Each structure stands twice: as structure tokens, then as C-alpha cells.
All heavy atoms as a GROMACS GRO file, in nm:
protein
  610
    1ARG      N    1   0.672   0.718   0.144
    1ARG     CA    2   0.592   0.600   0.127
    1ARG      C    3   0.512   0.573   0.255
    1ARG      O    4   0.557   0.602   0.358
    1ARG     CB    5   0.689   0.480   0.107
    1ARG     CG    6   0.655   0.403  -0.017
    1ARG     CD    7   0.756   0.303  -0.051
    1ARG     NE    8   0.767   0.314  -0.192
    1ARG     CZ    9   0.702   0.235  -0.276
    1ARG    NH1   10   0.627   0.148  -0.225
    1ARG    NH2   11   0.716   0.249  -0.400
    2ASP      N   12   0.396   0.525   0.228
    2ASP     CA   13   0.297   0.496   0.345
    2ASP      C   14   0.268   0.345   0.341
    2ASP      O   15   0.271   0.284   0.240
    2ASP     CB   16   0.172   0.576   0.329
    2ASP     CG   17   0.195   0.719   0.366
    2ASP    OD1   18   0.268   0.743   0.459
    2ASP    OD2   19   0.132   0.805   0.304
    3PRO      N   20   0.230   0.297   0.458
    3PRO     CA   21   0.181   0.155   0.465
    3PRO      C   22   0.058   0.141   0.379
    3PRO      O   23  -0.036   0.224   0.378
    3PRO     CB   24   0.156   0.134   0.611
    3PRO     CG   25   0.154   0.264   0.672
    3PRO     CD   26   0.227   0.361   0.587
    4TYR      N   27   0.043   0.034   0.304
    4TYR     CA   28  -0.070   0.000   0.224
    4TYR      C   29  -0.184  -0.028   0.313
    4TYR      O   30  -0.169  -0.102   0.422
    4TYR     CB   31  -0.035  -0.114   0.131
    4TYR     CG   32  -0.162  -0.156   0.047
    4TYR    CD1   33  -0.193  -0.073  -0.066
    4TYR    CD2   34  -0.227  -0.265   0.078
    4TYR    CE1   35  -0.303  -0.114  -0.134
    4TYR    CE2   36  -0.343  -0.298  -0.001
    4TYR     CZ   37  -0.375  -0.221  -0.105
    4TYR     OH   38  -0.484  -0.261  -0.188
    5GLY      N   39  -0.310   0.013   0.278
    5GLY     CA   40  -0.424  -0.027   0.339
    5GLY      C   41  -0.494   0.064   0.443
    5GLY      O   42  -0.600   0.046   0.484
    6GLU      N   43  -0.420   0.174   0.480
    6GLU     CA   44  -0.466   0.272   0.565
    6GLU      C   45  -0.532   0.384   0.482
    6GLU      O   46  -0.463   0.460   0.426
    6GLU     CB   47  -0.364   0.323   0.663
    6GLU     CG   48  -0.418   0.436   0.749
    6GLU     CD   49  -0.544   0.397   0.829
    6GLU    OE1   50  -0.535   0.306   0.912
    6GLU    OE2   51  -0.643   0.459   0.809
    7PRO      N   52  -0.671   0.396   0.480
    7PRO     CA   53  -0.735   0.493   0.402
    7PRO      C   54  -0.721   0.636   0.447
    7PRO      O   55  -0.708   0.737   0.367
    7PRO     CB   56  -0.879   0.453   0.392
    7PRO     CG   57  -0.904   0.370   0.512
    7PRO     CD   58  -0.763   0.306   0.552
    8ASP      N   59  -0.703   0.657   0.584
    8ASP     CA   60  -0.699   0.792   0.635
    8ASP      C   61  -0.562   0.844   0.629
    8ASP      O   62  -0.471   0.792   0.698
    8ASP     CB   63  -0.752   0.787   0.775
    8ASP     CG   64  -0.776   0.928   0.838
    8ASP    OD1   65  -0.717   1.030   0.772
    8ASP    OD2   66  -0.834   0.948   0.940
    9PRO      N   67  -0.534   0.948   0.548
    9PRO     CA   68  -0.401   1.003   0.542
    9PRO      C   69  -0.347   1.041   0.676
    9PRO      O   70  -0.214   1.034   0.701
    9PRO     CB   71  -0.408   1.119   0.448
    9PRO     CG   72  -0.532   1.100   0.377
    9PRO     CD   73  -0.624   1.020   0.465
   10LEU      N   74  -0.423   1.086   0.777
   10LEU     CA   75  -0.388   1.134   0.905
   10LEU      C   76  -0.331   1.016   0.989
   10LEU      O   77  -0.273   1.035   1.094
   10LEU     CB   78  -0.490   1.207   0.976
   10LEU     CG   79  -0.530   1.340   0.919
   10LEU    CD1   80  -0.641   1.406   0.999
   10LEU    CD2   81  -0.417   1.426   0.904
   11ARG      N   82  -0.344   0.895   0.946
   11ARG     CA   83  -0.296   0.780   1.017
   11ARG      C   84  -0.171   0.715   0.961
   11ARG      O   85  -0.128   0.609   0.990
   11ARG     CB   86  -0.402   0.668   1.034
   11ARG     CG   87  -0.521   0.710   1.114
   11ARG     CD   88  -0.629   0.607   1.122
   11ARG     NE   89  -0.739   0.645   1.199
   11ARG     CZ   90  -0.803   0.571   1.279
   11ARG    NH1   91  -0.775   0.441   1.279
   11ARG    NH2   92  -0.902   0.610   1.355
   12ARG      N   93  -0.114   0.795   0.867
   12ARG     CA   94   0.002   0.743   0.794
   12ARG      C   95   0.118   0.839   0.814
   12ARG      O   96   0.108   0.960   0.792
   12ARG     CB   97  -0.026   0.731   0.643
   12ARG     CG   98  -0.140   0.642   0.611
   12ARG     CD   99  -0.152   0.606   0.464
   12ARG     NE  100  -0.141   0.713   0.370
   12ARG     CZ  101  -0.232   0.773   0.295
   12ARG    NH1  102  -0.353   0.737   0.309
   12ARG    NH2  103  -0.200   0.867   0.218
   13THR      N  104   0.227   0.784   0.851
   13THR     CA  105   0.348   0.873   0.889
   13THR      C  106   0.400   0.948   0.760
   13THR      O  107   0.444   1.060   0.780
   13THR     CB  108   0.462   0.777   0.938
   13THR    OG1  109   0.493   0.677   0.851
   13THR    CG2  110   0.422   0.714   1.072
   14GLY      N  111   0.395   0.890   0.642
   14GLY     CA  112   0.435   0.960   0.532
   14GLY      C  113   0.353   1.082   0.500
   14GLY      O  114   0.407   1.197   0.465
   15TRP      N  115   0.217   1.078   0.530
   15TRP     CA  116   0.140   1.186   0.501
   15TRP      C  117   0.160   1.296   0.611
   15TRP      O  118   0.158   1.416   0.579
   15TRP     CB  119  -0.009   1.150   0.496
   15TRP     CG  120  -0.087   1.265   0.438
   15TRP    CD1  121  -0.168   1.352   0.521
   15TRP    CD2  122  -0.085   1.310   0.313
   15TRP    NE1  123  -0.221   1.443   0.437
   15TRP    CE2  124  -0.173   1.425   0.310
   15TRP    CE3  125  -0.026   1.268   0.193
   15TRP    CZ2  126  -0.205   1.501   0.192
   15TRP    CZ3  127  -0.053   1.339   0.075
   15TRP    CH2  128  -0.141   1.454   0.074
   16TRP      N  129   0.195   1.260   0.732
   16TRP     CA  130   0.230   1.350   0.834
   16TRP      C  131   0.353   1.433   0.792
   16TRP      O  132   0.362   1.549   0.821
   16TRP     CB  133   0.254   1.287   0.970
   16TRP     CG  134   0.111   1.280   1.042
   16TRP    CD1  135   0.033   1.168   1.066
   16TRP    CD2  136   0.041   1.390   1.087
   16TRP    NE1  137  -0.076   1.203   1.121
   16TRP    CE2  138  -0.076   1.333   1.146
   16TRP    CE3  139   0.071   1.518   1.107
   16TRP    CZ2  140  -0.177   1.412   1.207
   16TRP    CZ3  141  -0.028   1.602   1.170
   16TRP    CH2  142  -0.152   1.548   1.221
   17ARG      N  143   0.450   1.368   0.718
   17ARG     CA  144   0.566   1.447   0.670
   17ARG      C  145   0.525   1.546   0.572
   17ARG      O  146   0.572   1.655   0.576
   17ARG     CB  147   0.669   1.344   0.617
   17ARG     CG  148   0.741   1.269   0.729
   17ARG     CD  149   0.869   1.198   0.673
   17ARG     NE  150   0.821   1.086   0.583
   17ARG     CZ  151   0.816   0.963   0.621
   17ARG    NH1  152   0.840   0.924   0.737
   17ARG    NH2  153   0.778   0.870   0.539
   18VAL      N  154   0.432   1.510   0.484
   18VAL     CA  155   0.380   1.601   0.390
   18VAL      C  156   0.313   1.729   0.452
   18VAL      O  157   0.346   1.842   0.428
   18VAL     CB  158   0.276   1.535   0.288
   18VAL    CG1  159   0.205   1.640   0.204
   18VAL    CG2  160   0.346   1.434   0.202
   19ARG      N  161   0.235   1.695   0.559
   19ARG     CA  162   0.168   1.799   0.636
   19ARG      C  163   0.269   1.893   0.705
   19ARG      O  164   0.245   2.012   0.706
   19ARG     CB  165   0.072   1.745   0.732
   19ARG     CG  166  -0.069   1.716   0.674
   19ARG     CD  167  -0.156   1.661   0.782
   19ARG     NE  168  -0.301   1.685   0.744
   19ARG     CZ  169  -0.370   1.762   0.812
   19ARG    NH1  170  -0.338   1.824   0.924
   19ARG    NH2  171  -0.503   1.774   0.773
   20THR      N  172   0.367   1.827   0.758
   20THR     CA  173   0.482   1.902   0.832
   20THR      C  174   0.540   1.998   0.739
   20THR      O  175   0.562   2.117   0.768
   20THR     CB  176   0.570   1.812   0.901
   20THR    OG1  177   0.502   1.727   0.994
   20THR    CG2  178   0.685   1.882   0.973
   21LEU      N  179   0.581   1.958   0.620
   21LEU     CA  180   0.650   2.042   0.520
   21LEU      C  181   0.548   2.148   0.483
   21LEU      O  182   0.592   2.267   0.464
   21LEU     CB  183   0.690   1.961   0.402
   21LEU     CG  184   0.804   1.856   0.420
   21LEU    CD1  185   0.812   1.762   0.303
   21LEU    CD2  186   0.932   1.934   0.454
   22ALA      N  187   0.424   2.130   0.466
   22ALA     CA  188   0.332   2.225   0.420
   22ALA      C  189   0.313   2.332   0.525
   22ALA      O  190   0.313   2.452   0.504
   22ALA     CB  191   0.194   2.154   0.384
   23GLU      N  192   0.298   2.292   0.654
   23GLU     CA  193   0.277   2.363   0.765
   23GLU      C  194   0.401   2.467   0.787
   23GLU      O  195   0.387   2.582   0.823
   23GLU     CB  196   0.258   2.297   0.892
   23GLU     CG  197   0.209   2.374   1.013
   23GLU     CD  198   0.054   2.387   1.013
   23GLU    OE1  199   0.004   2.472   0.937
   23GLU    OE2  200  -0.012   2.311   1.085
   24ALA      N  201   0.522   2.411   0.760
   24ALA     CA  202   0.636   2.496   0.773
   24ALA      C  203   0.662   2.586   0.661
   24ALA      O  204   0.747   2.674   0.665
   24ALA     CB  205   0.762   2.403   0.796
   25GLY      N  206   0.584   2.572   0.554
   25GLY     CA  207   0.604   2.659   0.434
   25GLY      C  208   0.716   2.615   0.349
   25GLY      O  209   0.761   2.702   0.271
   26THR      N  210   0.765   2.491   0.366
   26THR     CA  211   0.883   2.450   0.288
   26THR      C  212   0.839   2.363   0.166
   26THR      O  213   0.922   2.314   0.093
   26THR     CB  214   0.978   2.371   0.380
   26THR    OG1  215   0.910   2.262   0.441
   26THR    CG2  216   1.041   2.456   0.481
   27ALA      N  217   0.711   2.339   0.147
   27ALA     CA  218   0.656   2.272   0.035
   27ALA      C  219   0.567   2.361  -0.045
   27ALA      O  220   0.471   2.413   0.017
   27ALA     CB  221   0.593   2.139   0.070
   28ALA      N  222   0.578   2.377  -0.171
   28ALA     CA  223   0.493   2.455  -0.254
   28ALA      C  224   0.401   2.368  -0.334
   28ALA      O  225   0.295   2.414  -0.368
   28ALA     CB  226   0.568   2.552  -0.345
   29THR      N  227   0.446   2.248  -0.354
   29THR     CA  228   0.368   2.151  -0.442
   29THR      C  229   0.379   2.015  -0.386
   29THR      O  230   0.484   1.974  -0.347
   29THR     CB  231   0.416   2.155  -0.592
   29THR    OG1  232   0.410   2.290  -0.636
   29THR    CG2  233   0.335   2.068  -0.676
   30VAL      N  234   0.267   1.943  -0.393
   30VAL     CA  235   0.266   1.795  -0.361
   30VAL      C  236   0.236   1.727  -0.484
   30VAL      O  237   0.136   1.758  -0.553
   30VAL     CB  238   0.168   1.767  -0.247
   30VAL    CG1  239   0.145   1.613  -0.239
   30VAL    CG2  240   0.208   1.828  -0.108
   31ILE      N  241   0.317   1.636  -0.527
   31ILE     CA  242   0.289   1.552  -0.646
   31ILE      C  243   0.270   1.409  -0.610
   31ILE      O  244   0.349   1.354  -0.534
   31ILE     CB  245   0.415   1.558  -0.740
   31ILE    CG1  246   0.444   1.701  -0.780
   31ILE    CG2  247   0.388   1.470  -0.872
   31ILE    CD1  248   0.574   1.723  -0.853
   32ALA      N  249   0.149   1.366  -0.644
   32ALA     CA  250   0.103   1.220  -0.617
   32ALA      C  251   0.086   1.153  -0.755
   32ALA      O  252   0.050   1.220  -0.858
   32ALA     CB  253  -0.016   1.222  -0.528
   33ARG      N  254   0.101   1.030  -0.754
   33ARG     CA  255   0.080   0.955  -0.884
   33ARG      C  256  -0.064   0.976  -0.930
   33ARG      O  257  -0.085   1.005  -1.050
   33ARG     CB  258   0.104   0.808  -0.864
   33ARG     CG  259   0.082   0.723  -0.991
   33ARG     CD  260   0.197   0.737  -1.079
   33ARG     NE  261   0.181   0.630  -1.190
   33ARG     CZ  262   0.201   0.663  -1.324
   33ARG    NH1  263   0.246   0.787  -1.345
   33ARG    NH2  264   0.181   0.573  -1.406
   34TRP      N  265  -0.161   0.960  -0.843
   34TRP     CA  266  -0.302   0.977  -0.878
   34TRP      C  267  -0.380   1.004  -0.742
   34TRP      O  268  -0.320   0.988  -0.640
   34TRP     CB  269  -0.372   0.862  -0.956
   34TRP     CG  270  -0.327   0.730  -0.897
   34TRP    CD1  271  -0.354   0.674  -0.770
   34TRP    CD2  272  -0.250   0.631  -0.969
   34TRP    NE1  273  -0.296   0.542  -0.765
   34TRP    CE2  274  -0.233   0.521  -0.888
   34TRP    CE3  275  -0.192   0.623  -1.091
   34TRP    CZ2  276  -0.166   0.410  -0.916
   34TRP    CZ3  277  -0.116   0.512  -1.126
   34TRP    CH2  278  -0.100   0.402  -1.039
   35PRO      N  279  -0.506   1.058  -0.755
   35PRO     CA  280  -0.576   1.099  -0.629
   35PRO      C  281  -0.581   0.986  -0.521
   35PRO      O  282  -0.575   1.009  -0.405
   35PRO     CB  283  -0.712   1.131  -0.683
   35PRO     CG  284  -0.688   1.179  -0.825
   35PRO     CD  285  -0.578   1.086  -0.872
   36ALA      N  286  -0.590   0.861  -0.568
   36ALA     CA  287  -0.604   0.751  -0.475
   36ALA      C  288  -0.480   0.732  -0.390
   36ALA      O  289  -0.485   0.662  -0.285
   36ALA     CB  290  -0.647   0.621  -0.537
   37ALA      N  291  -0.372   0.790  -0.429
   37ALA     CA  292  -0.246   0.784  -0.341
   37ALA      C  293  -0.263   0.872  -0.222
   37ALA      O  294  -0.196   0.835  -0.122
   37ALA     CB  295  -0.128   0.840  -0.430
   38ILE      N  296  -0.349   0.967  -0.220
   38ILE     CA  297  -0.376   1.046  -0.109
   38ILE      C  298  -0.481   0.972  -0.011
   38ILE      O  299  -0.458   0.954   0.107
   38ILE     CB  300  -0.431   1.185  -0.136
   38ILE    CG1  301  -0.322   1.264  -0.223
   38ILE    CG2  302  -0.469   1.263  -0.014
   38ILE    CD1  303  -0.374   1.389  -0.283
   39ALA      N  304  -0.586   0.925  -0.071
   39ALA     CA  305  -0.685   0.845  -0.001
   39ALA      C  306  -0.760   0.767  -0.117
   39ALA      O  307  -0.779   0.814  -0.221
   39ALA     CB  308  -0.784   0.929   0.078
   40PRO      N  309  -0.801   0.649  -0.077
   40PRO     CA  310  -0.870   0.561  -0.186
   40PRO      C  311  -0.996   0.617  -0.230
   40PRO      O  312  -1.056   0.695  -0.164
   40PRO     CB  313  -0.877   0.431  -0.116
   40PRO     CG  314  -0.880   0.450   0.032
   40PRO     CD  315  -0.790   0.572   0.044
   41ASP      N  316  -1.048   0.562  -0.344
   41ASP     CA  317  -1.174   0.616  -0.395
   41ASP      C  318  -1.287   0.583  -0.300
   41ASP      O  319  -1.390   0.654  -0.312
   41ASP     CB  320  -1.198   0.540  -0.529
   41ASP     CG  321  -1.096   0.583  -0.645
   41ASP    OD1  322  -1.052   0.696  -0.630
   41ASP    OD2  323  -1.085   0.512  -0.741
   42SER      N  324  -1.274   0.482  -0.217
   42SER     CA  325  -1.373   0.459  -0.121
   42SER      C  326  -1.373   0.568  -0.007
   42SER      O  327  -1.465   0.566   0.079
   42SER     CB  328  -1.356   0.324  -0.062
   42SER     OG  329  -1.235   0.316   0.009
   43ALA      N  330  -1.280   0.652  -0.004
   43ALA     CA  331  -1.269   0.756   0.107
   43ALA      C  332  -1.234   0.889   0.042
   43ALA      O  333  -1.145   0.965   0.090
   43ALA     CB  334  -1.156   0.720   0.206
   44THR      N  335  -1.322   0.928  -0.063
   44THR     CA  336  -1.289   1.058  -0.125
   44THR      C  337  -1.305   1.178  -0.029
   44THR      O  338  -1.240   1.279  -0.050
   44THR     CB  339  -1.382   1.069  -0.251
   44THR    OG1  340  -1.515   1.062  -0.207
   44THR    CG2  341  -1.349   0.975  -0.358
   45ASP      N  342  -1.394   1.165   0.074
   45ASP     CA  343  -1.408   1.274   0.163
   45ASP      C  344  -1.280   1.302   0.233
   45ASP      O  345  -1.236   1.423   0.268
   45ASP     CB  346  -1.519   1.243   0.262
   45ASP     CG  347  -1.502   1.117   0.344
   45ASP    OD1  348  -1.449   1.019   0.282
   45ASP    OD2  349  -1.540   1.110   0.460
   46LEU      N  350  -1.201   1.196   0.264
   46LEU     CA  351  -1.065   1.217   0.329
   46LEU      C  352  -0.970   1.280   0.240
   46LEU      O  353  -0.892   1.368   0.274
   46LEU     CB  354  -1.011   1.074   0.379
   46LEU     CG  355  -1.094   1.010   0.485
   46LEU    CD1  356  -1.036   0.867   0.514
   46LEU    CD2  357  -1.108   1.089   0.611
   47ARG      N  358  -0.984   1.237   0.116
   47ARG     CA  359  -0.888   1.298   0.008
   47ARG      C  360  -0.919   1.444  -0.012
   47ARG      O  361  -0.829   1.533  -0.010
   47ARG     CB  362  -0.911   1.224  -0.130
   47ARG     CG  363  -0.825   1.286  -0.237
   47ARG     CD  364  -0.857   1.221  -0.367
   47ARG     NE  365  -0.874   1.079  -0.361
   47ARG     CZ  366  -0.953   1.011  -0.443
   47ARG    NH1  367  -1.029   1.074  -0.532
   47ARG    NH2  368  -0.960   0.879  -0.435
   48HIS      N  369  -1.046   1.479  -0.017
   48HIS     CA  370  -1.085   1.620  -0.043
   48HIS      C  371  -1.050   1.704   0.085
   48HIS      O  372  -1.001   1.816   0.070
   48HIS     CB  373  -1.227   1.622  -0.069
   48HIS     CG  374  -1.277   1.576  -0.198
   48HIS    ND1  375  -1.220   1.614  -0.322
   48HIS    CD2  376  -1.364   1.480  -0.226
   48HIS    CE1  377  -1.278   1.539  -0.412
   48HIS    NE2  378  -1.358   1.456  -0.365
   49ARG      N  379  -1.061   1.647   0.198
   49ARG     CA  380  -1.020   1.716   0.321
   49ARG      C  381  -0.876   1.743   0.323
   49ARG      O  382  -0.832   1.860   0.346
   49ARG     CB  383  -1.047   1.626   0.449
   49ARG     CG  384  -1.004   1.684   0.581
   49ARG     CD  385  -0.991   1.580   0.695
   49ARG     NE  386  -0.884   1.485   0.664
   49ARG     CZ  387  -0.879   1.361   0.728
   49ARG    NH1  388  -0.974   1.318   0.800
   49ARG    NH2  389  -0.772   1.293   0.693
   50GLU      N  390  -0.792   1.658   0.281
   50GLU     CA  391  -0.640   1.681   0.279
   50GLU      C  392  -0.600   1.772   0.169
   50GLU      O  393  -0.512   1.861   0.189
   50GLU     CB  394  -0.568   1.542   0.266
   50GLU     CG  395  -0.582   1.457   0.388
   50GLU     CD  396  -0.544   1.529   0.516
   50GLU    OE1  397  -0.431   1.580   0.523
   50GLU    OE2  398  -0.623   1.533   0.608
   51VAL      N  399  -0.663   1.766   0.049
   51VAL     CA  400  -0.633   1.853  -0.057
   51VAL      C  401  -0.671   2.002  -0.017
   51VAL      O  402  -0.596   2.096  -0.034
   51VAL     CB  403  -0.699   1.814  -0.191
   51VAL    CG1  404  -0.687   1.919  -0.300
   51VAL    CG2  405  -0.642   1.687  -0.241
   52ARG      N  406  -0.788   2.014   0.044
   52ARG     CA  407  -0.831   2.148   0.092
   52ARG      C  408  -0.736   2.201   0.200
   52ARG      O  409  -0.691   2.321   0.196
   52ARG     CB  410  -0.969   2.148   0.148
   52ARG     CG  411  -1.085   2.163   0.045
   52ARG     CD  412  -1.216   2.182   0.113
   52ARG     NE  413  -1.246   2.082   0.212
   52ARG     CZ  414  -1.307   1.967   0.187
   52ARG    NH1  415  -1.344   1.940   0.065
   52ARG    NH2  416  -1.330   1.895   0.287
   53TRP      N  417  -0.687   2.116   0.291
   53TRP     CA  418  -0.601   2.153   0.396
   53TRP      C  419  -0.475   2.206   0.332
   53TRP      O  420  -0.416   2.305   0.375
   53TRP     CB  421  -0.571   2.041   0.484
   53TRP     CG  422  -0.494   2.071   0.611
   53TRP    CD1  423  -0.547   2.113   0.730
   53TRP    CD2  424  -0.352   2.075   0.621
   53TRP    NE1  425  -0.440   2.133   0.820
   53TRP    CE2  426  -0.318   2.110   0.753
   53TRP    CE3  427  -0.249   2.040   0.537
   53TRP    CZ2  428  -0.189   2.120   0.800
   53TRP    CZ3  429  -0.118   2.052   0.589
   53TRP    CH2  430  -0.091   2.097   0.710
   54LEU      N  431  -0.416   2.133   0.235
   54LEU     CA  432  -0.300   2.180   0.167
   54LEU      C  433  -0.313   2.311   0.093
   54LEU      O  434  -0.238   2.400   0.108
   54LEU     CB  435  -0.244   2.068   0.069
   54LEU     CG  436  -0.191   1.943   0.132
   54LEU    CD1  437  -0.179   1.839   0.032
   54LEU    CD2  438  -0.061   1.975   0.210
   55GLN      N  439  -0.429   2.321   0.019
   55GLN     CA  440  -0.453   2.441  -0.051
   55GLN      C  441  -0.470   2.558   0.037
   55GLN      O  442  -0.427   2.673  -0.002
   55GLN     CB  443  -0.579   2.421  -0.138
   55GLN     CG  444  -0.553   2.323  -0.256
   55GLN     CD  445  -0.679   2.294  -0.332
   55GLN    OE1  446  -0.786   2.300  -0.292
   55GLN    NE2  447  -0.652   2.246  -0.466
   56ASP      N  448  -0.529   2.542   0.156
   56ASP     CA  449  -0.548   2.651   0.252
   56ASP      C  450  -0.411   2.699   0.296
   56ASP      O  451  -0.404   2.807   0.346
   56ASP     CB  452  -0.621   2.602   0.371
   56ASP     CG  453  -0.772   2.583   0.336
   56ASP    OD1  454  -0.819   2.622   0.227
   56ASP    OD2  455  -0.847   2.527   0.422
   57ARG      N  456  -0.306   2.633   0.280
   57ARG     CA  457  -0.170   2.668   0.321
   57ARG      C  458  -0.089   2.705   0.193
   57ARG      O  459   0.030   2.721   0.204
   57ARG     CB  460  -0.104   2.553   0.405
   57ARG     CG  461  -0.156   2.559   0.540
   57ARG     CD  462  -0.170   2.412   0.595
   57ARG     NE  463  -0.236   2.422   0.725
   57ARG     CZ  464  -0.375   2.425   0.743
   57ARG    NH1  465  -0.449   2.411   0.637
   57ARG    NH2  466  -0.428   2.428   0.866
   58GLY      N  467  -0.156   2.720   0.087
   58GLY     CA  468  -0.089   2.768  -0.032
   58GLY      C  469  -0.010   2.662  -0.106
   58GLY      O  470   0.073   2.690  -0.188
   59VAL      N  471  -0.042   2.527  -0.084
   59VAL     CA  472   0.032   2.427  -0.134
   59VAL      C  473  -0.053   2.362  -0.250
   59VAL      O  474  -0.173   2.342  -0.240
   59VAL     CB  475   0.062   2.310  -0.038
   59VAL    CG1  476   0.123   2.191  -0.108
   59VAL    CG2  477   0.141   2.364   0.078
   60GLN      N  478   0.013   2.356  -0.371
   60GLN     CA  479  -0.061   2.311  -0.493
   60GLN      C  480  -0.047   2.155  -0.484
   60GLN      O  481   0.048   2.100  -0.459
   60GLN     CB  482   0.006   2.373  -0.613
   60GLN     CG  483  -0.043   2.326  -0.742
   60GLN     CD  484   0.045   2.394  -0.854
   60GLN    OE1  485   0.136   2.472  -0.833
   60GLN    NE2  486  -0.001   2.367  -0.982
   61VAL      N  487  -0.159   2.093  -0.538
   61VAL     CA  488  -0.159   1.940  -0.545
   61VAL      C  489  -0.160   1.906  -0.691
   61VAL      O  490  -0.249   1.950  -0.765
   61VAL     CB  491  -0.277   1.876  -0.473
   61VAL    CG1  492  -0.281   1.721  -0.489
   61VAL    CG2  493  -0.268   1.914  -0.317
   62CYS      N  494  -0.068   1.826  -0.734
   62CYS     CA  495  -0.057   1.784  -0.883
   62CYS      C  496  -0.048   1.634  -0.879
   62CYS      O  497   0.001   1.570  -0.788
   62CYS     CB  498   0.061   1.848  -0.946
   62CYS     SG  499   0.063   2.032  -0.955
   63TYR      N  500  -0.086   1.573  -0.998
   63TYR     CA  501  -0.073   1.430  -1.021
   63TYR      C  502   0.013   1.405  -1.135
   63TYR      O  503   0.014   1.473  -1.229
   63TYR     CB  504  -0.215   1.376  -1.040
   63TYR     CG  505  -0.307   1.402  -0.931
   63TYR    CD1  506  -0.399   1.509  -0.941
   63TYR    CD2  507  -0.290   1.342  -0.805
   63TYR    CE1  508  -0.492   1.534  -0.824
   63TYR    CE2  509  -0.374   1.374  -0.694
   63TYR     CZ  510  -0.471   1.466  -0.715
   63TYR     OH  511  -0.550   1.498  -0.605
   64SER      N  512   0.095   1.302  -1.123
   64SER     CA  513   0.195   1.267  -1.219
   64SER      C  514   0.149   1.159  -1.325
   64SER      O  515   0.212   1.145  -1.424
   64SER     CB  516   0.330   1.214  -1.156
   64SER     OG  517   0.296   1.093  -1.087
   65TRP      N  518   0.029   1.103  -1.301
   65TRP     CA  519  -0.027   1.008  -1.400
   65TRP      C  520  -0.065   1.092  -1.523
   65TRP      O  521  -0.135   1.183  -1.516
   65TRP     CB  522  -0.143   0.945  -1.328
   65TRP     CG  523  -0.200   0.834  -1.410
   65TRP    CD1  524  -0.143   0.724  -1.468
   65TRP    CD2  525  -0.343   0.821  -1.452
   65TRP    NE1  526  -0.237   0.645  -1.529
   65TRP    CE2  527  -0.361   0.697  -1.524
   65TRP    CE3  528  -0.454   0.887  -1.422
   65TRP    CZ2  529  -0.483   0.654  -1.578
   65TRP    CZ3  530  -0.580   0.848  -1.481
   65TRP    CH2  531  -0.584   0.726  -1.547
   66ALA      N  532  -0.012   1.045  -1.630
   66ALA     CA  533  -0.024   1.117  -1.755
   66ALA      C  534  -0.157   1.170  -1.785
   66ALA      O  535  -0.169   1.299  -1.821
   66ALA     CB  536   0.023   1.035  -1.873
   67PRO      N  537  -0.268   1.106  -1.789
   67PRO     CA  538  -0.400   1.158  -1.822
   67PRO      C  539  -0.442   1.275  -1.722
   67PRO      O  540  -0.495   1.371  -1.767
   67PRO     CB  541  -0.503   1.044  -1.805
   67PRO     CG  542  -0.420   0.926  -1.831
   67PRO     CD  543  -0.281   0.954  -1.763
   68LEU      N  544  -0.404   1.263  -1.589
   68LEU     CA  545  -0.439   1.377  -1.505
   68LEU      C  546  -0.346   1.496  -1.522
   68LEU      O  547  -0.386   1.600  -1.507
   68LEU     CB  548  -0.435   1.330  -1.354
   68LEU     CG  549  -0.548   1.228  -1.322
   68LEU    CD1  550  -0.524   1.174  -1.182
   68LEU    CD2  551  -0.681   1.290  -1.331
   69ALA      N  552  -0.215   1.466  -1.547
   69ALA     CA  553  -0.121   1.570  -1.573
   69ALA      C  554  -0.162   1.651  -1.698
   69ALA      O  555  -0.145   1.765  -1.701
   69ALA     CB  556   0.016   1.511  -1.576
   70ALA      N  557  -0.204   1.584  -1.801
   70ALA     CA  558  -0.250   1.646  -1.923
   70ALA      C  559  -0.368   1.730  -1.901
   70ALA      O  560  -0.380   1.844  -1.948
   70ALA     CB  561  -0.282   1.539  -2.035
   71GLN      N  562  -0.470   1.687  -1.815
   71GLN     CA  563  -0.579   1.767  -1.786
   71GLN      C  564  -0.543   1.901  -1.718
   71GLN      O  565  -0.583   2.011  -1.757
   71GLN     CB  566  -0.676   1.698  -1.696
   71GLN     CG  567  -0.755   1.592  -1.753
   71GLN     CD  568  -0.842   1.517  -1.647
   71GLN    OE1  569  -0.848   1.550  -1.531
   71GLN    NE2  570  -0.917   1.422  -1.689
   72ARG      N  571  -0.446   1.892  -1.627
   72ARG     CA  572  -0.393   2.014  -1.559
   72ARG      C  573  -0.326   2.100  -1.658
   72ARG      O  574  -0.343   2.219  -1.653
   72ARG     CB  575  -0.301   1.978  -1.443
   72ARG     CG  576  -0.239   2.092  -1.376
   72ARG     CD  577  -0.192   2.064  -1.243
   72ARG     NE  578  -0.115   2.180  -1.195
   72ARG     CZ  579  -0.163   2.300  -1.171
   72ARG    NH1  580  -0.287   2.324  -1.188
   72ARG    NH2  581  -0.082   2.391  -1.123
   73ALA      N  582  -0.247   2.046  -1.744
   73ALA     CA  583  -0.171   2.127  -1.843
   73ALA      C  584  -0.262   2.196  -1.936
   73ALA      O  585  -0.237   2.313  -1.971
   73ALA     CB  586  -0.073   2.037  -1.926
   74SER      N  587  -0.372   2.140  -1.966
   74SER     CA  588  -0.473   2.205  -2.066
   74SER      C  589  -0.546   2.315  -1.992
   74SER      O  590  -0.605   2.403  -2.058
   74SER     CB  591  -0.567   2.098  -2.125
   74SER     OG  592  -0.655   2.046  -2.018
   75ARG      N  593  -0.555   2.320  -1.859
   75ARG     CA  594  -0.624   2.425  -1.782
   75ARG      C  595  -0.531   2.545  -1.757
   75ARG      O  596  -0.574   2.647  -1.723
   75ARG     CB  597  -0.674   2.371  -1.654
   75ARG     CG  598  -0.788   2.280  -1.672
   75ARG     CD  599  -0.845   2.231  -1.540
   75ARG     NE  600  -0.761   2.129  -1.495
   75ARG     CZ  601  -0.757   2.080  -1.374
   75ARG    NH1  602  -0.842   2.125  -1.282
   75ARG    NH2  603  -0.676   1.986  -1.343
   76VAL      N  604  -0.394   2.525  -1.762
   76VAL     CA  605  -0.301   2.629  -1.737
   76VAL      C  606  -0.293   2.729  -1.843
   76VAL      O  607  -0.324   2.723  -1.950
   76VAL     CB  608  -0.159   2.568  -1.696
   76VAL    CG1  609  -0.061   2.680  -1.686
   76VAL    CG2  610  -0.177   2.481  -1.582
   0.00000   0.00000   0.00000
């Protein structure tokens, strides 16, 4: 969990834990409820930066919100 209201994931302790796990190679997948859980819609550049950072380390990003999860399932 992260404090509400901070749009930059790098300023949130919870997100630093996610990054630490990814950097150590102990996380293969990050599951968030929806994209705005990573960074709000007003900061999509920050969200894209973090998703790319994770993907560059071989970590998959998935969303648990049913419509987004269904989109992913249909692409697999």
C-alpha cells in the first residue's frame, strides 16, 4: 500500500518495494488493480516509465480489474 495523493511512484515506499523485488529478480509479475494504481491518469508518463522499467527487468505487469484482465486473456 502507498500513501494516497503522490502521483510519482518513485516517491512512494510501496513502489520502492516493488522495484527492489524486481531488481533482485524475485518478482516475475506485478499485479495492480488498474493502471492508475501505478500512477494516476494525469501522470501517464510516470506510469509508462515504471512499466517499461519493470519490463526491462523481465517483470510482467498485469491488472486485476476484470475488463483489463479480460483484454489480456484475449491476447494470450
